[in-house]
N, C-alpha and C positions, 0 to 999 in steps of 0.2 A: 855545812859543806856542800859542794856541788853534787847534784844528783849523778850517780853512776861513777864518781871519781872524786879526786881531791880538788881543792880550790885552786883556781888559776888567777893570778893578779894580771889585770888587763888595763892598759891605757888606750882609750879611744880618742883619736884626734879629730875633732869636728863634731859640733852639736847640731847637725842638721837632722832630717828625718831618719836617714840610715844610721847615723851614729847614735842617736838617742834610742832607736829601736834595738840596736845591738846591745847597748848598755842596759836597757830595761830587761831584755831576755837573759843576758848573762847574769845580771844582778839577781833575778828571780831564781836562777839555777844555783845560786850560792857562791858565785865568783866575786872577787873584789874588783870593782870597776871604778875608774876615774875618767871623766870626759873633759878634754881640754878644748876650749873654744876661744878663738882669737878675738872675737867681737866683745865689746864691754857688756853685752847682755845677749840673751837668746834671740836669734833672728826669727821673730814670730810675725813679721810683716810679709808683704809680697802677695802673689796671686793665689790661685787654687790649683789643686792637683787632682787628676783623674786616677782613681784606684780601681784596678781590675780585680777579678775574683781572687787570684792568688794573694794579692796584697791585702785585701780586706780579710781574708782568712788568717794571714799572719798577724794582723792587728787584733783580730778576735782572740787568737792565742795569747796575746799580750794584754787582754782585758781592755782593749780600746775599741769602742763601738763606733765604727766609721759612719754608720747611718745616722747616729745621733749628732755627729759633728757636721754633716753636710746634707746632700740630697742624693737619694738613690735614683739612678737613671734607668729607664725602661726602653728607650729608643735612641738610635743614632740616625739622624737624617742628613743625607748629602744632597745639596741643591746647587743649581747654577747661580751665577751672580744676580740674575733677575728673579730668583726664587723658585724656578721650576724644579719639581721633585725629580731626583735621579735614582737614589737608593734609600731604602729604609731598613735598618738592621734592628732586630728584636734582641735587646740586651738582656731580657729575662732568660734567654737561652744561652747565655754566656758561660754558665756553669757556676754561678754564684753572684754575689752582689757587685754591681758596678756603681761606684759612688764618687761624686765630686766634692772635695772638702777644701775649704780655705786653709792654706798652708799654715797660717798662724795657729789655728785651732788644733791642727794635728800636732804641731810642735809642742804646744802647751799640754796636750793630752799625754803625749809620750814622756814629757818631762815631769809630769805630776808625781806627787808622792816621793818615795825614797830616791828615785832616779834624779830628781831635780837637785837634791843635796849633793849629788856626786859630780855636778858640773862645775868646773872652774872656768869662769869667763876671764877675758883679758889675758889669756895665756896663748901666745902666738908661737907656733912651732917653726923653728928655723933649720932643723936638721934632725938626723937620726944617728945615734951611736948603736951599732948592731951587736955589740957584745964580742963574742969570740971571733977570730978572723974568718972562719968558714961559716959563721952565722948559725951553726947547728949544735954547737957545744953548750957548755954550761953557762957561759957569760950571758947576763940578762941585757936586753936592749934598753935604750933610754931615748926619750924624746928630748931634744935640745930646745930650750926656750929662749925667747928674746929677753935679753937682760942677763943671761948667763946661767939661768936655772936649768934643771933637768928633772924628768919624771921617769923613773925606772920601773920596770914591771917584767913579768914572765912573758908577756906578749904585747905587741903594739899593733893597733888597727888604725890605718889611715883612712878616715872617712871624711876627709877635708875637701871634697869637691873636685871639680874638673881641673883646677890649678893647684893640685895637692902638693904640699911640701914633702909629705912622706913619699909620694910617688916620685917626686924629683930626686929624693935621696936614693931610692931603690933603682930607678931606671933612667931618669934624666931626659926622657923624651917629652916633647911638647904636644899640646892639643893641636889637632889638625883642623883648621876651619873648613867648613863645607861650602862657604860662600853665601850662606843664608843667615837670616836673623829672625828671631821670634820677639815681637813687641807685645808686652802684656800690660793690662790695666789691673788695678786691685779690684776685687769683686764689688760690683755696683749694680743697682737696678737699671734695666734698660728701658722700662716703660712698654715692654712687649709681653706677649703671652708666655714667653720663655721664663719670665721671672719666677713664677710659681709653678712651672711645669716640671716634667720629668724626662724631657727629651733634649739631647744636645744636638746642635746644628753646626754643620760644616758647609761653608760656601766656598767653592773652588773655581778659580778662573786664572787667566794668564798673569794677572798681577800677583797672585799668590793664594793664600788660604785665610779665611776668616773663621774663627771658631767661637761659639758661644755655648757655655755649659752652665746650667743652673747649679748653684751650690748651697741652697738653703737660705731661709729667712728673706726671700725675695731678692737675693743677690745672684749675679751672673758673672762668671769668669769670661772675659773677652780677650782674644789675642789675634794678632795678625802674623802670618808667616810670609816673609818677603825674601826673595832670592837676591840678596845683596848684603854686604857687611854693614854694620851701623856706623859707617864713617861719614857722618853728617858733620858739617862745620861746627867746631867748638865742642865735639863730643869725645869722650874717652872710649876706646874700644876694649873695655875690660871684660865684657860678657857677663858681668855680675853686678847687681845693684842698680839703683837709680842713676840716671845721667843728668848732667846740667843742661839747661836750655831745652826743655821738652817741646818748645814751639817748633823747632826744626823737624824732629821726627813726626810731629803731628801734621805738619804741612806735607811731608812725604807721604804719609798714609792717606791723607785727603786726596792727594794727586793720583795715587795709584788705585784707590778704591772708591773715589768719588763718583764714578760712573756706574757703580753697581746699584741696581734698582730694587733689590730685595729690601723689604721694610726693615728687616733685622740689620742689614748692612748699613742703612742710613741711621738707624738708632745707635749702632756701635760707634760710628763716626761722630755722632752728636755728643757722645760721652766725652770726647776730647775737650769739650768746652767746660766740663765739670771741674771745679777747683780741686776735687779729691782725686782726679784722674791723672795720677803721675805715671807716665809711661816708663817701663823698665825694659831694657834691651838685653836679650840673651843671644850672643853670637854663637851660632850653631857650630859645633865641632865634635870630632870623635878622636879616640885614642886607639892605638893598637892594643888589643887584649893580649897581654903577655901570658905565656904558659910556662911555668907558674907565674902569677903576678905578684907574689911575695918572695921573701928570702929570709931564711933563718926563722927567727921568732917575730918577724914583722910581716904584715899582710895589708891588703887594701880592701875597700868595701865601697860599693856604689860608684858614683862618677869618678872617684879617684882610680878605680880599677878599669872602668869601661864607660867613659863618658858617652852619652848618646843625646842627640838633639831632642828638643821637646816635641818634634813633629809626630813621633810614634807614641807619645804619652807613656813612656816606659821608664824614664829615669828614676822616679820615686819608687815605682813598682819593683824594679830590679834591685834597688837599694834595700827594700824591705825583704825581698827574697834572699838577698845576701845575708841580712841580719839573722834570718831564720836558719840558714845553712851554717853560719858561723856558730850559732848556739848549739846546733846538733853536733858539730864537730868537737866542740869543747866540752860537751856532755859525756863523751865517751870515756871509759875507765882509764885509758892510757894517756889522756890529754895532759894531766898534771905532770906526769913523768916526762913527757915528750911533747911540749907545746908546738914545736916546729912541725912535727909530723901531723899533728891535728890541724894546723893551719894549711898544710899542703893538701890534706884531705878535703877541707872546706873549698879550696880553690879548684880541685879536680871536679868536685860535685857541681860547682857553680859555672864552670867554664862553658859547657855546651850551650846553655840557654843565653848566657851573656854574649858569647861569640855570635850567636844567631841574631840577637837584637842589634849588636854593633854592626854586623855586616849589612843588615837591612837598613840601618840608619845611614850608612855611607852612600846608599843610593838615594841621595837627597830628593824627596818628592816635590818640594816646593817649586811651583812654576811649570810643572809637567802635568798637562791637562789631558785626560783621556777623552775620547769622543763621547759626547752626551748620548748618542744613539747606542753606543756600546754599553754604557752604564745602565741605561734604561732597559737594555735587553737582558741584563743579569737578573734572575729571579731573586727577590729579597731573601727567600729561604736559603738559596745557595750562598749569597753574600754573608748571611748570618752564620752558616756552617763554616765558611772560610775563616771568619773572625774567631769562632770557637776553637778551630784547629790551631790558629796562631796563638791564642791565649794558652792553650794546653802546652804548646811547644816552648813557650817562654816562661813557664812557671813550674817550680819544683812541687808546688802544692798539689798538683794532679796525682802525685804518688801517695798522698795521704800523710806526708811527714808533718810534724808539728814543731813549733818554735820552743815551747816549754813543756813541762810535764815529763812523763816517762819516755816519750819518743816512740819511734817505730821499733819493730823487732830487729831490724838491721842495726839501729843505734845500739841496742842492748847487746848484740852479738859482736859488735866491732871490738 
């Protein structure tokens, strides 16, 4: 049985990082969980993700050691397009481990063991039946599936990404493009000192931003932020997954960043000739963060609730924070008797940090270059302190709350 209360049957829609983390935490707490994933297999490809201290702490609670999966970072360097140093942040002062992890490794680690057996692939959500008319009565919700099936439970969690079918059923509002795109490569060696280092590098100029993050085993995550949508001839603007005809985006990136003289910028562009270097475009967009963002016995998690562009490296982190908050809410003694109230409690707890991140993300930073003299005038210690304050403001983990186990005194008193 679930710690602190009765078992709750939960259907999680989406087997991404957030959905799998939620399923793993809920399963360990004794709840009955099924994860529905529309893809024919777990999506364990793609780039890497940067995990800030709150997220690595959540993973630690779930017995997932992020440092063993990727590379712990100790510094963040910001430089000009020709490689001149502008800022250096000491990530050892961030309040915990900052780690870059290939996304596939993280997905596999979260899905390992019992949780993997709970995932049903090839199950595409087409809608939601919310149960009783007001959503808060005794009727149980059900996820409607392609082909006519349905999956009923005490609670439904939509963790199905920025174009969430569960969100569409609850709210119907669309993702709002910011006018920018992040182009990512899969983790590859760059042939520079970054490959086996512990510092991430950001090069920022009028063309946009180039980021390079070591992620273990001599691999580096490389991405370009460009202030324009991915509407290159012959491309789909889906914002998810690989696109046909990568030569067009590669030419665009060479044109925009080809004049950057920093050695790392040249090494990044050289990777576009690597046959393994399939570019993936993520059209940057945000949602209104509804309050509450669920209804009745249905709720949202991660990008489905509060999509944020990759520029702030917060999407995966906020999904993991959500997973922890959801587990805490459903651990309370009253959750089995009133799942809807538990879900509203989860949303109220999560709203302040997610609204802050969403608002910051709307102020699209790509293509907005601060004067180099100003950046060089900021002491590195001051910049590090600002980062630490931002991370504390965007993480529930600073309060000492845990994903699993007995929880905080506040949990037990609820």
